[in-house]
C-alpha positions as CSV (number, residue, x, y, z in Angstrom):
1,M,-63.2,-15.4,-12.9
2,T,-62.9,-11.9,-11.4
3,D,-59.9,-9.9,-12.5
4,F,-58.0,-8.6,-9.4
5,T,-54.9,-7.4,-11.2
6,H,-56.1,-3.7,-11.3
7,L,-57.1,-3.5,-7.6
8,P,-54.6,-1.7,-5.4
9,P,-53.5,-3.7,-2.4
10,E,-55.0,-1.2,0.1
11,T,-58.5,-1.2,-1.4
12,G,-61.3,-3.7,-1.7
13,P,-63.1,-5.8,1.0
14,S,-61.4,-8.6,2.9
15,L,-63.3,-11.2,0.8
16,D,-61.7,-9.9,-2.4
17,L,-58.3,-10.0,-0.8
18,R,-58.8,-13.6,0.2
19,A,-60.1,-14.5,-3.3
20,R,-57.0,-12.8,-4.8
21,D,-54.7,-15.0,-2.5
22,I,-56.6,-18.1,-3.6
23,A,-56.3,-17.2,-7.2
24,V,-52.5,-17.1,-7.1
25,A,-52.0,-19.9,-4.5
26,G,-50.0,-22.9,-5.4
27,Q,-51.2,-26.5,-5.3
28,W,-50.0,-27.3,-1.8
29,K,-51.3,-24.0,-0.3
30,L,-54.7,-24.8,-1.8
31,F,-54.4,-28.3,-0.4
32,W,-53.8,-26.9,3.1
33,L,-56.5,-24.3,2.9
34,K,-59.0,-27.0,2.1
35,F,-57.7,-29.5,4.6
36,K,-57.8,-27.1,7.6
37,K,-61.6,-26.5,7.0
38,H,-62.1,-30.2,7.9
39,R,-62.2,-30.0,11.7
40,I,-62.5,-33.7,12.4
41,A,-59.5,-34.4,10.2
42,L,-57.4,-31.8,12.1
43,V,-58.3,-33.4,15.4
44,S,-57.5,-36.8,13.9
45,L,-54.2,-35.5,12.8
46,V,-53.3,-34.5,16.3
47,V,-54.5,-37.9,17.7
48,I,-52.4,-39.8,15.1
49,C,-49.3,-37.6,15.8
50,C,-49.7,-38.3,19.6
51,M,-50.1,-42.0,19.0
52,Y,-46.9,-42.2,16.8
53,L,-45.0,-40.1,19.4
54,I,-46.1,-42.6,22.1
55,A,-44.9,-45.5,19.9
56,I,-41.6,-43.8,19.2
57,F,-40.9,-43.1,22.9
58,A,-42.6,-46.2,24.3
59,D,-39.6,-47.2,26.4
60,F,-39.8,-43.8,28.1
61,I,-43.6,-43.6,28.5
62,A,-44.3,-47.2,29.6
63,P,-43.7,-47.3,33.4
64,F,-42.6,-51.0,33.4
65,D,-40.9,-53.6,31.3
66,P,-43.8,-55.0,29.1
67,N,-42.5,-58.6,29.8
68,A,-42.0,-58.2,33.5
69,T,-44.2,-60.6,35.4
70,N,-45.6,-60.4,39.0
71,A,-47.4,-63.5,40.3
72,R,-48.8,-61.4,43.2
73,F,-51.0,-59.4,40.8
74,T,-52.4,-62.0,38.3
75,Y,-55.5,-60.4,36.7
76,A,-55.2,-57.3,38.8
77,P,-57.9,-54.8,37.9
78,P,-57.2,-51.3,36.6
79,Q,-56.3,-48.8,39.3
80,G,-57.7,-45.3,39.2
81,I,-55.4,-42.3,39.8
82,S,-56.4,-39.8,42.6
83,L,-54.8,-36.4,42.4
84,M,-55.5,-35.0,45.9
85,L,-54.4,-36.4,49.3
86,D,-54.8,-34.7,52.6
87,G,-55.7,-31.4,50.9
88,S,-52.6,-31.2,48.7
89,F,-51.8,-32.2,45.2
90,R,-50.3,-35.7,45.4
91,P,-51.1,-38.1,42.6
92,H,-51.5,-41.7,43.9
93,V,-53.3,-45.0,43.6
94,D,-54.8,-47.1,46.4
95,Q,-52.8,-50.2,47.2
96,L,-54.3,-53.5,46.2
97,S,-54.9,-56.2,48.7
98,M,-55.6,-59.7,47.4
99,T,-58.0,-62.2,48.9
100,L,-59.1,-65.6,47.8
101,N,-62.8,-66.2,47.2
102,T,-63.4,-69.7,48.6
103,E,-66.7,-70.1,46.7
104,S,-65.5,-69.2,43.2
105,M,-61.8,-70.1,44.0
106,R,-60.7,-66.9,42.3
107,R,-58.5,-64.1,43.4
108,E,-60.2,-60.8,44.3
109,F,-58.5,-57.5,44.7
110,I,-59.7,-54.7,46.9
111,A,-58.3,-51.2,46.8
112,D,-57.3,-49.9,50.3
113,P,-57.7,-46.1,50.5
114,T,-55.7,-46.1,53.8
115,K,-52.6,-47.1,51.9
116,P,-51.8,-44.6,49.2
117,V,-49.1,-45.4,46.7
118,S,-47.5,-42.2,45.4
119,I,-46.9,-41.5,41.7
120,G,-44.4,-39.1,40.3
121,F,-43.1,-37.8,37.0
122,F,-39.6,-38.4,35.7
123,V,-38.9,-41.2,38.3
124,P,-35.7,-43.3,38.3
125,S,-35.9,-46.7,36.7
126,E,-33.8,-49.6,35.6
127,P,-31.3,-48.8,32.8
128,Y,-32.6,-49.1,29.3
129,N,-31.8,-47.7,25.8
130,L,-34.3,-45.2,24.4
131,L,-34.7,-45.6,20.7
132,G,-32.3,-48.5,20.9
133,F,-29.1,-46.4,21.5
134,V,-29.7,-43.6,24.1
135,P,-28.9,-44.9,27.6
136,M,-31.6,-43.8,30.0
137,Q,-32.5,-44.4,33.7
138,T,-35.7,-42.3,33.9
139,K,-39.4,-43.0,33.1
140,L,-42.0,-40.4,32.3
141,F,-44.0,-41.5,35.4
142,G,-44.1,-44.3,37.9
143,L,-43.9,-45.1,41.6
144,T,-41.8,-42.6,43.5
145,D,-40.8,-45.0,46.3
146,P,-41.7,-48.5,45.3
147,Q,-42.0,-51.0,48.1
148,V,-42.9,-54.7,48.2
149,G,-46.6,-55.1,47.5
150,D,-47.0,-51.7,45.7
151,S,-48.5,-51.8,42.3
152,L,-49.4,-49.4,39.4
153,Y,-51.8,-51.0,36.9
154,L,-53.6,-48.3,35.0
155,F,-55.1,-50.7,32.5
156,G,-54.9,-53.8,34.7
157,A,-52.7,-56.9,34.5
158,D,-52.8,-60.1,32.5
159,R,-52.5,-63.8,33.6
160,L,-48.8,-63.4,34.3
161,G,-49.1,-60.1,36.2
162,R,-47.7,-58.0,33.3
163,D,-48.8,-54.4,33.0
164,I,-51.3,-54.0,30.2
165,F,-50.7,-50.3,29.8
166,S,-47.0,-50.9,29.2
167,R,-47.8,-53.7,26.8
168,V,-50.3,-51.6,24.8
169,V,-47.8,-48.8,24.5
170,H,-45.1,-51.1,23.3
171,G,-47.6,-52.9,21.0
172,A,-48.1,-49.5,19.2
173,Q,-44.6,-49.7,17.9
174,I,-45.4,-52.8,15.9
175,S,-49.0,-52.2,15.0
176,L,-48.5,-48.6,13.9
177,S,-45.2,-49.1,12.1
178,I,-46.4,-52.1,10.2
179,G,-49.0,-49.8,8.6
180,L,-46.4,-47.2,7.6
181,V,-43.9,-49.8,6.3
182,G,-46.7,-51.5,4.4
183,V,-47.9,-48.2,2.9
184,F,-44.3,-47.4,1.9
185,L,-43.9,-50.6,0.0
186,S,-47.4,-50.1,-1.6
187,L,-46.3,-46.6,-2.6
188,I,-43.2,-47.9,-4.4
189,L,-45.0,-50.8,-6.1
190,G,-48.2,-48.8,-6.9
191,V,-46.6,-45.7,-8.4
192,T,-43.9,-47.7,-10.3
193,I,-46.1,-50.4,-11.8
194,G,-49.2,-48.2,-12.2
195,G,-47.1,-45.5,-13.8
196,I,-45.6,-47.9,-16.3
197,S,-49.0,-49.3,-17.1
198,G,-50.7,-45.9,-17.7
199,F,-47.8,-44.1,-19.4
200,F,-46.6,-46.7,-21.9
201,G,-49.9,-48.5,-22.4
202,G,-50.0,-51.3,-25.0
203,W,-49.0,-54.8,-24.1
204,A,-47.4,-53.6,-20.8
205,D,-50.7,-52.1,-19.7
206,L,-52.6,-55.3,-20.7
207,A,-50.2,-57.6,-18.8
208,I,-50.1,-55.5,-15.7
209,Q,-53.9,-55.0,-15.5
210,R,-54.5,-58.7,-16.0
211,F,-52.0,-59.5,-13.2
212,I,-53.7,-57.0,-10.9
213,E,-57.1,-58.5,-11.6
214,L,-55.7,-62.0,-10.8
215,L,-54.4,-60.8,-7.4
216,R,-57.6,-59.0,-6.6
217,S,-59.7,-62.0,-7.5
218,I,-58.0,-64.1,-4.7
219,P,-59.9,-63.9,-1.4
220,T,-57.8,-61.7,0.9
221,I,-58.0,-63.5,4.2
222,P,-57.4,-67.1,2.9
223,L,-54.4,-65.7,0.9
224,W,-53.0,-64.0,4.0
225,M,-53.6,-67.1,6.1
226,G,-51.9,-69.4,3.6
227,L,-48.8,-67.1,3.3
228,A,-48.5,-66.5,7.0
229,A,-48.8,-70.2,7.8
230,A,-45.8,-70.9,5.6
231,I,-43.6,-68.8,7.9
232,P,-41.2,-71.1,9.8
233,V,-41.8,-71.1,13.5
234,G,-38.1,-70.8,14.4
235,W,-37.6,-67.5,12.5
236,P,-36.3,-64.6,14.6
237,P,-38.9,-61.9,15.5
238,L,-37.3,-59.3,13.1
239,R,-37.5,-61.5,10.1
240,T,-41.1,-62.6,11.0
241,Y,-42.1,-58.9,11.3
242,F,-40.6,-58.1,7.9
243,V,-42.4,-61.0,6.2
244,I,-45.7,-60.1,7.8
245,T,-45.2,-56.6,6.5
246,L,-44.7,-58.0,3.0
247,I,-47.8,-60.1,3.3
248,V,-50.1,-57.2,4.3
249,S,-48.6,-55.1,1.4
250,L,-49.1,-57.8,-1.2
251,I,-52.6,-56.7,-2.1
252,G,-52.5,-53.1,-0.9
253,W,-50.5,-51.8,-3.9
254,T,-53.0,-52.9,-6.5
255,S,-55.7,-50.3,-5.8
256,L,-53.0,-47.5,-5.8
257,A,-51.6,-48.8,-9.1
258,R,-55.0,-48.6,-10.8
259,E,-55.5,-45.0,-9.6
260,V,-52.0,-44.0,-10.7
261,R,-52.7,-45.6,-14.1
262,G,-55.9,-43.6,-14.5
263,K,-54.1,-40.4,-13.7
264,F,-51.3,-41.2,-16.1
265,L,-53.8,-41.9,-18.9
266,S,-55.4,-38.5,-18.5
267,L,-52.1,-36.6,-18.1
268,R,-49.7,-38.2,-20.6
269,S,-51.0,-36.2,-23.5
270,E,-50.8,-32.8,-21.7
271,D,-48.7,-30.0,-23.1
272,F,-46.2,-30.1,-20.2
273,V,-45.4,-33.8,-20.9
274,T,-44.9,-33.1,-24.6
275,A,-42.6,-30.1,-23.7
276,A,-40.5,-32.3,-21.3
277,R,-40.2,-35.0,-24.0
278,L,-39.1,-32.5,-26.6
279,D,-36.6,-31.1,-24.1
280,G,-34.9,-34.5,-24.1
281,M,-36.0,-35.8,-20.7
282,S,-36.3,-39.6,-20.4
283,E,-39.6,-41.3,-20.0
284,I,-38.7,-42.3,-16.3
285,G,-37.8,-38.7,-15.6
286,I,-41.1,-37.5,-17.0
287,I,-42.9,-40.0,-14.8
288,F,-41.2,-39.1,-11.5
289,H,-40.4,-35.4,-12.1
290,H,-43.6,-34.2,-13.7
291,L,-46.5,-36.7,-13.6
292,V,-46.2,-38.0,-10.1
293,P,-45.7,-34.6,-8.4
294,S,-48.8,-33.3,-10.2
295,F,-51.1,-35.5,-8.2
296,M,-49.0,-36.3,-5.1
297,S,-51.6,-34.9,-2.8
298,H,-54.1,-37.5,-4.1
299,I,-51.5,-40.2,-3.5
300,I,-51.0,-39.1,0.1
301,A,-54.7,-39.2,0.7
302,T,-55.0,-42.7,-0.8
303,L,-52.1,-44.0,1.3
304,T,-53.5,-42.5,4.5
305,L,-56.7,-44.4,3.9
306,A,-54.7,-47.6,3.3
307,I,-52.9,-47.6,6.6
308,P,-56.0,-48.7,8.7
309,S,-56.6,-51.7,6.5
310,M,-53.0,-52.8,7.0
311,I,-53.2,-52.3,10.8
312,L,-56.4,-54.4,10.8
313,A,-54.7,-57.1,8.6
314,E,-51.8,-57.5,11.0
315,T,-54.3,-57.6,13.9
316,A,-56.4,-60.2,12.3
317,L,-53.4,-62.4,11.4
318,S,-52.0,-62.2,14.9
319,F,-55.4,-62.7,16.5
320,L,-55.9,-65.9,14.5
321,G,-52.5,-67.1,15.7
322,I,-50.8,-67.2,12.2
323,G,-49.2,-63.7,12.3
324,L,-46.8,-62.3,14.9
325,Q,-46.3,-64.4,18.0
326,P,-45.0,-63.8,21.5
327,P,-42.5,-62.5,22.6
328,I,-43.3,-59.9,19.9
329,I,-45.8,-57.4,21.3
330,S,-48.5,-56.0,19.0
331,W,-52.2,-55.2,19.5
332,G,-53.1,-58.3,17.6
333,V,-51.0,-60.4,19.9
334,L,-52.6,-58.8,22.9
335,L,-56.0,-59.6,21.5
336,Q,-55.0,-63.2,21.0
337,E,-54.5,-63.5,24.7
338,A,-58.1,-62.4,25.2
339,Q,-59.5,-65.4,23.2
340,N,-60.2,-67.3,26.4
341,I,-63.8,-66.7,27.5
342,R,-62.9,-67.3,31.1
343,A,-60.0,-64.8,30.9
344,V,-62.3,-62.2,29.4
345,S,-65.1,-62.7,31.9
346,Q,-62.5,-62.5,34.8
347,A,-60.4,-59.7,33.2
348,P,-62.4,-57.8,30.5
349,W,-59.7,-55.2,30.2
350,L,-57.6,-57.8,28.3
351,L,-60.0,-57.3,25.4
352,F,-61.2,-53.7,25.8
353,T,-57.8,-52.0,26.1
354,P,-56.1,-53.2,22.9
355,A,-59.4,-53.1,21.1
356,A,-59.9,-49.4,22.1
357,A,-56.4,-48.6,20.9
358,I,-57.1,-50.2,17.5
359,V,-60.5,-48.5,17.2
360,I,-59.1,-45.1,18.0
361,S,-56.2,-45.4,15.6
362,V,-58.3,-46.8,12.7
363,L,-61.0,-44.2,13.1
364,S,-58.5,-41.3,13.4
365,L,-56.7,-42.5,10.3
366,N,-59.9,-42.9,8.4
367,F,-61.1,-39.4,9.3
368,L,-57.6,-38.0,8.4
369,G,-57.8,-39.8,5.1
370,D,-61.2,-38.4,4.4
371,G,-60.0,-34.9,5.1
372,L,-56.9,-35.4,2.8
373,R,-59.0,-36.9,0.1
374,D,-61.5,-33.9,0.2
375,A,-58.5,-31.5,0.2
376,A,-57.0,-33.2,-2.8
377,D,-60.2,-33.1,-4.9
378,P,-59.6,-30.6,-7.7
379,Y,-63.3,-30.2,-8.4
380,E,-64.2,-29.1,-4.8
381,A,-64.5,-25.4,-4.7
382,L,-62.7,-23.5,-1.9
383,T,-65.1,-21.0,-0.4
């Protein structure tokens, strides 16, 4: 390695200065320098942050109550927003008029450009509690002067005339949070059990590894289906959500535990561990104060890659009808409503809208996880 200790600060090319900064940088600074070179991961981080902000402030962003029905607009198609009207900036949608097709006996909606429906920002609404405790009477956007027959269906309506956009926004609260809660549980189980297995070894390591192999040998989908089917139908939504989170976390911790075990096996004989033990620190203190922080960046990357699988697990269970059920709103529940071929042929937005939300979130989390994993790789050179 080049020795920069004898170079004065004002001399040397910029490349040498950058190399000097890298040579003295800490673990997290090196992690960030590597991560920001991954452009797709940075974009994915922005997308994920936006999606979680939408989920947090869903009550403010969604223009309507996700469970509000309107029989006049059953299977209403998505309405496009126009920004200009009569030469001025005036966001609006064209009012929908419904006719009955006597041949197919289906409703048909026609947009009437002569009847614009104005849209505004920060419009008054019915009282609600933001985040469950902040009283609010304002929505981010909506109809400025709603009249009978006016509508605003950006992503269309379902069989009961409920706004799909509002339902997808509210569904993000469950689908995205279940991944975070599941990953948190996997973090606790994986680090604790994997740390005990790798640090102590012996019969504890043997018993834990055989138990992990037993869990991983069980087919995942049948296991989830069997556990989810055992949930009583009469349970309240909050309890059902908690149990489904436990179910999707049941297998997720095993892979993290094995990775933590491998790290502990390679680090438990290092000098800093011996020094901490001679200093009188307990074994648990060595695990959580020295060993785990030494590869925390790798754990973060692994957990980020685990979130998409948990989101897909909840979606699959709800789609199969054995996971979350209405009135709970999640992306999987919304996909379950698109199982009817006739409904999909008549209203394809019932399938495409929640599916697009799932694809965007899963791809973004995967790209973000790839970037974090590359940044956490100690063998990748920073150039």
